[in-house]
N, C-alpha and C positions, 0 to 999 in steps of 0.2 A: 815642848822642845827640851827643857831641862830634864824631864823625866826620861826621855829617849836617851840622852847622853848619860844619865845615871845608870840606866840599864846597860848601855854599851860599856861603861866603865866596869860594872859588875861582871859582865860577860868576859871582858878582857882579863879581869883578875882571876875569875874562876878558871879560865883556860890557860892562864899563864904558866901552869905546870908544864906545858909543852916546852916553853923556852927555858924554864927553870931546870928541866931535865938535862938540857944541853950544857948548862954552866952552873946549875944549882946543886949538883951532886946528890947527896943523901936526902936533902930536904925535898928536892923535886921528885925523887923516887918515892919517898914516903907519901907525898901528896898524891902522886899517881896511884899508889896502892890503896890509899884511902878512897879516892874517887872510884877506883875499880870495885872495891868492896861495896861502896854505896850503890853503884849501878847494879851489882849482882843482887844485893838485898832488896832494893826498891823495885827493880824490874824483873827479878828472878832470871838473871842471865847466867849463862855458863861463862867460864873463864875466856874461851875464845870469842864469844859474842861481846863481852865487856871490853876485851882488848880491841875489837873492831870498832866499837863506839868511841873509845878513847883515841884510836887512830884517826877517825873522822874529825873529832874535836880538835886534835892536834893539827890536822891539815888546814883547818879554817882559822885557827887562832892567829897565825902571823898575818893573814889577809885582813882580819879585823883590826889588828894592831896598826897595820899600815894605813888603813882608812882613817882610823881614829887619830893617828899622829900627823896626817897630811895637812899641813897648814895652808896649802893652796886651795883646799876645797871649802865651800860654804857649809854651814851646818845642815842645810837642807840637802845638799849633795851627799854629805856623809850619811845622813839618815837614810836616803834612798839607796845608797850603796850597801849599807848594812842590812837593810830589808832584803835586798837582792841576795846578799851573801847568806842571810839566815834561811831564805827560801831554798837556796842551793844546798845548804847544810842539811836541812830537813829532808830534802829529796835523797841525799846520800844516806842519811840515817834510816830512811825507809827501806833501803836495801839490806839492812841488818836487823831492824826491829819491826815488830808487828804494829798495827795501828794502835792497839791497846797500850803497848810499851811506849810508843811515841807519845801518846796522851799522858802517860804516867811520867815520862821524862820531862815533858813540858810543864807539868804540875810541879815537879821537883825543881826545875829552873825558876818558876814563878815563886816558889817558897823561898828559894835562896835570895831572889831579888827583894822580896818582902822583908826578910830578915836583915838584909843589908840596909834597907831604907830605915828600919826601925832601930837598929842598934849597931851598925857597923859589922854585922855578921856574927855577933856574939851569940852563942847557943842559948844561954839563959839570960837574955837581955832584960827581962823583967819589964818590958814595955807595956804601957796601959793603952790599949787601942780604943 
């Protein structure tokens, strides 16, 4: 259960660039551009395709945050809602990405989760696995 919420917290932090863009100014824009470049490099996406992926992520980020912040829901309910939302997000991503690109994107997300668990997201965390 803790693992699920750690993943949820990571997901929210990764996608928080959507809200940062609204009030975060240059920092949010910089993060969005870094994310766009990472998508282009990792998935070999064109600018319009990368923008479409970011738009999908931005669409789902506030929904995830709302679930995560809802104090009236049990952890199990939150976990189930997040699973449903992730399934919906994946379906939407399939309208933009190929199956191979989806697999690469999911591997990229898993890599980010692993880095967060091992050292708070530091690039050269020096963790000994």
